[in-house]
C-alpha positions in Angstrom: 115.4 88.8 97.2 115.5 92.5 98.2 118.0 91.5 101.0 115.3 91.0 103.6 115.0 88.4 106.3 112.9 85.5 105.2 110.6 83.1 107.1 113.2 80.4 106.5 115.8 82.4 108.4 113.7 82.3 111.7 114.3 79.8 114.4 110.6 79.0 114.8 110.6 75.9 117.0 108.6 76.5 120.2 108.0 80.1 119.3 105.0 82.1 118.2 104.8 83.9 114.9 102.4 86.7 114.1 101.7 86.4 110.3 99.9 89.1 108.2 98.0 87.2 105.5 95.6 88.4 102.8 92.3 86.8 103.6 90.4 89.6 101.9 88.3 87.1 100.0 85.3 88.0 97.8 82.0 87.1 99.4 78.7 86.0 97.9 75.5 87.9 98.8 74.7 85.3 101.4 78.0 85.8 103.1 79.7 82.6 101.8 83.1 82.7 100.2 83.0 83.2 96.4 86.7 82.4 95.7 89.2 81.0 98.3 92.3 81.5 96.2 93.8 84.0 98.7 93.4 81.5 101.5 95.1 78.8 99.4 98.0 81.2 98.5 98.7 81.7 102.3 98.9 77.9 103.0 102.6 77.4 102.2 103.8 79.9 104.8 101.3 78.8 107.5 102.2 75.0 106.9 106.0 75.8 106.9 105.7 77.5 110.3 103.6 74.7 111.8 106.0 72.1 110.5 108.8 74.0 112.2 107.0 73.7 115.5 105.7 77.3 115.8 102.3 78.6 117.1 100.8 80.6 114.3 98.8 83.7 114.9 97.2 85.0 111.7 95.9 88.5 111.1 94.0 89.9 108.1 91.4 92.4 107.0 88.2 91.6 105.1 86.4 94.1 103.1 85.9 97.7 104.1 84.1 97.8 107.5 84.5 101.6 108.0 86.6 101.2 111.1 83.9 99.6 113.2 82.7 96.1 114.0 80.5 94.7 111.2 79.3 91.0 111.7 78.9 90.6 107.9 82.7 91.1 107.5 83.8 88.7 110.3 86.8 86.4 109.5 85.0 83.6 111.3 83.9 82.1 108.0 87.5 82.1 106.8 88.6 80.2 110.0 86.3 77.4 109.0 87.5 77.3 105.4 91.2 77.4 106.6 90.6 74.6 109.0 89.3 72.5 106.1 92.5 73.2 104.1 94.8 72.4 107.0 92.8 69.4 108.2 93.3 70.8 111.6 91.4 73.0 114.0 91.8 76.8 113.7 91.1 78.7 116.8 89.2 82.0 116.1 89.4 85.1 118.4 86.3 87.3 118.2 88.6 90.4 118.5 92.2 91.2 117.4 93.4 92.9 120.6 92.5 92.8 124.3 92.8 90.5 127.3 90.9 87.6 125.8 93.1 87.6 122.6 96.2 87.9 124.8 95.1 84.8 126.8 94.4 82.8 123.6 97.8 83.8 122.1 99.5 82.9 125.4 97.9 79.5 125.5 98.7 78.6 121.9 101.0 75.6 121.5 103.5 74.8 118.7 101.6 73.4 115.7 98.4 75.3 116.5 96.8 78.1 114.6 94.8 81.2 115.9 93.1 83.5 113.5 92.3 87.1 114.9 89.2 89.0 113.9 89.2 91.5 111.1 91.8 94.2 111.7 89.9 96.9 110.0 87.3 96.9 112.8 89.7 99.4 114.3 90.5 102.8 112.9 94.1 102.4 113.8 94.6 99.6 111.2 94.3 101.9 108.3 95.5 105.1 110.2 98.3 103.9 112.5 99.0 107.4 113.8 95.5 107.6 115.4 96.4 105.0 118.0 100.0 103.7 118.2 99.1 101.3 121.0 97.2 99.2 118.4 100.5 98.0 116.9 102.0 97.5 120.2 99.2 95.3 121.4 99.3 93.1 118.3 103.1 92.9 118.5 102.9 91.6 122.1 101.2 88.4 121.0 104.3 86.8 119.3 108.1 86.4 119.0 108.4 86.9 115.3 106.5 88.9 112.6 106.0 87.6 109.1 104.3 89.6 106.3 102.9 87.3 103.6 100.1 89.7 102.4 101.3 90.8 99.0 97.9 92.2 98.2 98.3 94.8 100.9 102.0 95.3 100.8 101.5 98.7 99.1 99.6 100.0 102.1 101.5 101.5 105.0 99.0 100.2 107.6 99.6 99.1 111.1 99.6 95.3 110.4 101.6 95.6 107.1 104.2 98.1 108.1 104.1 99.9 111.4 104.2 96.8 113.5 107.6 95.7 112.1 109.4 98.3 114.3 108.4 96.1 117.4 110.3 93.2 115.9 113.9 94.5 115.3 115.8 91.8 113.4 112.7 89.5 113.6 110.4 90.8 110.9 110.5 88.6 107.8 109.1 88.0 104.3 106.7 85.1 103.9 106.8 82.5 101.1 104.0 84.0 99.0 105.8 87.5 98.9 109.1 85.8 98.1 107.3 84.0 95.2 105.8 87.3 93.9 109.1 89.2 94.1 110.9 86.3 92.3 108.7 87.2 89.2 108.4 91.0 89.6 112.0 91.9 90.5 113.5 90.7 87.1 110.9 93.0 85.3 112.6 95.9 87.0 116.2 95.0 86.3 116.8 92.4 83.6 113.7 91.1 81.8 114.2 88.7 79.0 113.5 90.6 75.8 111.3 91.4 74.0 109.4 92.5 77.1 105.8 93.5 76.4 103.1 94.9 78.6 99.3 94.7 78.1 97.4 97.4 80.0 93.6 97.5 80.0 91.0 98.6 82.4 88.9 101.7 82.8 91.0 104.5 84.2 94.1 106.2 82.9 94.3 108.3 86.0 95.1 105.4 88.2 97.6 103.9 85.8 99.4 106.9 84.3 102.3 106.4 86.7 102.8 102.8 85.8 102.5 103.6 82.1 105.3 106.2 82.4 107.5 103.7 84.4 106.7 100.9 81.9 107.7 103.0 79.0 111.3 103.1 80.3 111.4 99.3 80.7 109.3 97.6 78.0 109.8 97.1 74.3 106.1 97.7 73.6 103.0 98.4 75.6 99.5 97.4 74.2 96.7 99.6 75.5 93.1 98.5 75.4 89.8 98.9 77.3 88.6 102.4 78.3 92.3 103.3 78.8 92.8 103.3 75.0 90.0 105.8 74.4 92.1 108.6 75.9 95.0 107.8 73.6 92.8 107.4 70.5 91.2 110.8 71.4 94.7 112.2 71.7 95.2 111.2 68.1 92.2 113.2 67.1 89.8 110.2 66.7 86.2 110.9 67.9 85.1 108.5 70.7 81.4 109.2 70.8 79.9 108.4 74.2 82.9 106.2 75.2 84.1 106.3 78.8 87.0 108.7 78.4 89.0 110.7 81.0 89.1 113.9 79.1 91.5 115.6 81.5 94.3 113.1 80.6 94.1 113.6 76.8 97.0 116.0 76.8 99.1 113.6 79.0 98.3 110.9 76.6 99.4 113.0 73.7 102.9 113.4 75.4 103.2 109.7 75.9 102.3 108.6 72.4 105.3 107.1 70.7 106.5 104.0 68.8 106.2 101.8 71.9 102.6 102.3 72.4 100.3 99.9 70.4 96.6 100.8 70.2 93.6 98.9 68.9 92.9 99.1 65.2 89.2 98.2 65.3 86.6 98.4 68.1 83.4 96.8 69.1 80.8 99.6 69.7 77.4 99.5 71.3 74.7 102.0 72.2 74.3 100.8 75.7 75.8 98.3 78.2 73.3 95.5 78.2 73.7 91.8 77.6 71.4 92.1 74.5 72.7 95.5 73.3 72.9 96.1 69.5 76.6 96.3 68.6 78.9 96.7 65.5 82.5 96.6 64.7 84.2 99.7 63.3 87.8 100.4 62.1 89.4 103.0 64.5 89.9 105.7 61.9 86.2 105.9 61.3 85.7 107.1 64.9 82.9 106.2 67.3 79.7 107.9 66.2 77.7 110.1 68.7 75.3 107.9 70.9 77.7 104.9 70.6 80.6 103.7 72.9 83.6 101.5 72.7 83.0 98.3 74.6 85.8 95.9 73.4 88.7 95.5 71.0 87.7 94.2 67.6 88.7 91.0 65.9 91.4 92.6 63.7 93.1 94.0 66.8 92.9 90.6 68.5 94.6 89.0 65.4 97.3 91.7 65.0 98.1 91.7 68.7 98.2 87.9 68.9 100.8 87.8 66.1 103.0 90.5 67.8 102.7 89.1 71.2 103.9 85.6 70.0 107.3 87.2 69.8 107.5 88.1 73.5 110.0 86.6 75.8 108.4 88.3 78.9 104.9 89.6 79.1 103.0 91.5 81.8 99.2 91.8 81.7 96.9 94.0 83.9 93.3 94.9 83.2 90.6 93.7 80.7 90.2 95.1 77.2 86.4 95.7 77.2 83.4 95.7 79.5 84.1 92.0 80.2 81.4 91.7 82.9 78.9 91.5 79.9 79.7 88.2 78.0 79.0 89.9 74.6 81.8 92.4 75.3 84.3 89.9 76.9 85.3 88.3 73.6 88.5 90.4 73.1 89.7 89.8 76.6 89.0 86.1 76.5 90.6 85.7 73.0 93.8 87.4 74.2 93.8 85.4 77.4 93.8 82.3 75.3 96.5 83.6 73.1 98.7 84.5 76.0 98.1 81.1 77.7 99.6 79.3 74.7 102.8 81.4 74.7 106.2 79.9 75.7 107.1 83.3 77.1 107.3 84.2 80.9 103.6 85.4 81.4 102.8 87.4 84.5 99.3 88.6 85.3 99.0 91.5 87.7 95.9 90.8 89.7 92.3 92.1 89.6 89.9 91.6 86.7 92.4 90.0 84.4 92.7 87.1 86.9 88.9 86.7 87.0 88.9 86.4 83.2 91.7 83.8 83.2 89.9 81.8 85.9 86.5 81.9 84.2 88.3 80.3 81.2 90.1 77.6 83.4 93.5 78.9 82.1 95.2 79.6 85.4 97.8 76.9 85.1 98.9 78.0 81.7 100.4 81.3 83.0 103.8 81.6 84.7 102.6 83.7 87.5 99.2 85.1 88.5 99.8 87.8 91.2 97.7 88.0 94.3 98.0 91.8 94.3 96.7 94.0 91.5 97.5 97.3 93.2 100.6 96.0 94.8 102.1 94.6 91.5 101.5 97.9 89.7 103.0 100.0 92.5 106.0 97.7 92.7 106.7 98.0 89.0 106.2 101.8 89.1 108.2 102.5 92.4 110.5 99.6 92.7 109.6 99.0 96.3 106.6 98.6 98.7 106.0 99.9 102.2 105.1 96.5 103.5 108.4 95.0 102.4 110.6 98.1 103.2 109.4 97.8 106.9 110.9 94.3 107.3 114.3 93.4 108.7 117.4 93.3 106.6 118.5 89.9 105.5 121.3 87.9 107.3 
């Protein structure tokens, strides 16, 4: 496991552990938690440390508070939810550094949990160089540091990377990141073949690096969603008013080869409304002016389903249409159902793809659903992540 120290290596009894978790949960408009999956994913590491007799101090960010205190993004609501999951009280600090926090951490006993307030209320969380004392203050609270926030492991922030230097030989990987790496590391080195990737979503610009990296590793990459419009345009097919990053057409042209599989038919519409008029066209016809591509068509779904059934390993990131509108979610949903029935190792890389799977109740049918969209893509592209690099070497 990347030869890093793990949570299980630490002598936790009677000690305090500072654990970076990812409690960046989506919230409803009324401030309640929309989806508590991220809290649940952190439970194994928390429970393990408590069972070993440690006092657990949790830190996380929530949303984007612009480096100042924002009561609508307080982690207080998460403390209540976590307490329900643990069936035990969770102490909540109304700040993450300072005298009061130090006293609460000092008084924490083995088997007790303290959650610190949102780290991003301080500018130094996202920009460690602006105030090096921030990391030092956080580090002073505990004996060990554990990073279990895979969703932010690709960020070199104070709580995910900088802080580890204050724990020489005592900075370890949590159970969730270990689980994530157990699925993603084989994709880099020795995936069972054929290894197929499905890449959707809107922007080629954010995924060009991962596409180039995947081309060296996969047997085929299926490209859908607005990503595919750039590649279809590179083949000289008109795309009408479709979302298309024109500046990447030449890059797409260079990448086009036998490994790339593109849609053969498209659902097109004149506007993005739940009651929009739509029709299905074969790709060679092109998208007429005033129309835009909004989903992959039924022929594509059928052809891809057949090809994907041969996969031994499959990685999926990003939807294949404007799936927020039910009318244009059919392609994404049909493929999600096809993938759920495969006997292959199926790995989903976070984000909107996960939302699609959850809305269909198919979560249990996939081998692994990642808690980090950005982190999983960066790991596959670069082969490492700052939040993991910073940890102590394994014993």
